N, C-alpha and C positions, 0 to 999 in steps of 0.2 A: 297194460295199464290198469291198477286197480281204480274200485270205486273212488277211493278216499283221495289218491292221487290226481284224478281229473279233478273233483271238489278242490282240492289245493291250488292246483294250476287256473283253474276259473277265477277263485277268490284271489289269486296273486294278480290276475287281468284286471279284475275289478276292483283293486283296493284303491284306497287313498291315496297312496304312495305313487303308485303307478299312473292314476289321474293326473297327478301335479307334475309327473315327469313327462306326460305326451300331454300335458293340456292343450298346447297347440294344435296339435293333429286333432284332439277329441273338437276343438271351437271349428278347424274346418270342416270337420264332418256335419256339423249340425247346421254351418254356413250353406254347403252343399245340399241337406235335405231341404232347410229353410228355402234354397233356390228354386228348387224343383217343384217343391208345394206351392211356392207364391206365385211363380211364373205361371204355373196350371191355373191359378186362379186369376191373376192381371192378363192371361193370352186369350182367354174368353171373351175379352173387351178388344183384342186385336190391336192394340197397341204396343208399339216397338218402345217408346218413349217411357211406358209401363214395365215393360221387361227389364228396361235398362236401369229403372229406378229400384227393381228389385234387385237388379245384381248389386247394385251401390249399397242398398241395404245388407245384402248379404255379407259382404265387404268388412260391413261394420262388426260383424260378429266377429271377427278375426282380429279386427285392430284395436276394440275398445280396452283391452288390457295393456298393449303395448305401446299404442300410441292414439290416447285418448282425445286430443284435441283434433287430431287427422280425422278419428273417427264421428266426432261431434261435427265437424266440417262435411264430410261424406254423407252422413245422415241426414242434414238439413239439406243438402243438394237433393238427396234421392227423396226427400219428402216433397220439396219444390217440384220436381220431376212428376212425382204422384199428381201434384196439383195440374201441371202442366199438362198432363195426359187425360185429365179431369176423370180419372179412377175413383178419386175420396167420395167425387159425390153420386157416383154409380153403385156405390156398395156401402153396406155397414160394418165391414170388416176390418174390426180392431187389430187382428192376428198379422196382419200385413206388417204391423208397426211394432211387433215384437222385439226388432233389433234395438230400436231406439232406446227401451228399455235399458239393454245394455250398455247403450252409447251413455245416457243420463248415470248409472251406476259407474260405469269406468270414469267418467269423468270426475267424479264426486272421490271415487277411491283411490285411484292411480295417478290423475291428474295434478299438475302445480296450481297453485292460488287462482291465478288468473282463469285457467282452464275450469277449475270448480264452480267458481261463481258464474261464469259464461254459460257452463252446463245447468244451474240453476234456472238463469234467464231463458235457455233454450227450453225448458219444461213449459215455462208459459206460451212459448213462440208454437212450438209443436202443436201444444193444443188448441190453439188459436188455428193454425194450419188444418188439423184434423175437422173442427169444428166449423171451419169455413164451407167446406163441403156441404152442410146440412143447413144453411138457411140460418137465419136469425129467427126460429122459432121455437117453443118453449124444448122440444126434442132436442135442437141444436145446442141449446144451453145445458143440458143434460149430459151429453155427449161432451161438451165442452170441460165442464166440471169433472167427470169420469175421468177424460184422458189427463186433466191436470192432476187427478188425485194419484193416479196410477204412476205419471210420469215424475212426479214429486217424492212419492214413495219409493222407487227405484233410486232417485238421486238421493232420498234419507238414509237409504241402506248403504249406499257406498261411502256416504258420509261417517257412518256407522263402523264401517270397514276400515276407513282412512284414521278415524280417531283411536278404534283399538290397535291398531297398529301402532298408532305414536306411542299409547299406553306401554304396549310391548316393547318399543324401545325405549323409552324411558326408566322402566323397570327393569331392563339389562345395564341400561348405564349406571343407574343406582348401585346394582350389584358389583359391576365393576368399579366405581370410585371407591365401594365401600371396601372390598380388597384392597386396592392400592394406598388406601388412606391406613388400613390396618398391615401394611407392609413396613410402613413409615417408621 
């Protein structure tokens, strides 16, 4: 096998078309990696409830696109379990909440209207949950606004994807309607 053939094969593996074809597998691998890394961080505090919460949050990575409302519900449950495990007040690790970014993105981009607006409300609630572990001092308030901005930006990015998809569907509908009118 020549060098060019190897490069061509690797480019085929990492192409956008191949990624779209195997998106669920990639999301599953990312969820597994998140679970391994986050469970190491959570297990240092020795809480089984925290490990179960990480498992729930990892599952949202796979579900955010196909089942946005279920992903939102599981993400909320996982965050509540983090609160119950007292993990939030033990650390300032915002990276544990990275799956919530996908959840809020998915509710806006792929959800029905009720799911989209529930996701927007969820950004405020999730920010408050993250803030709740830091107390009501100035640093806690900064954490609240940082979390709110981050979650709301993920939701807004999902809305952009939703609006862009609607625009593309409308453009293709206009083209079909124009062709049909020309036939008459």
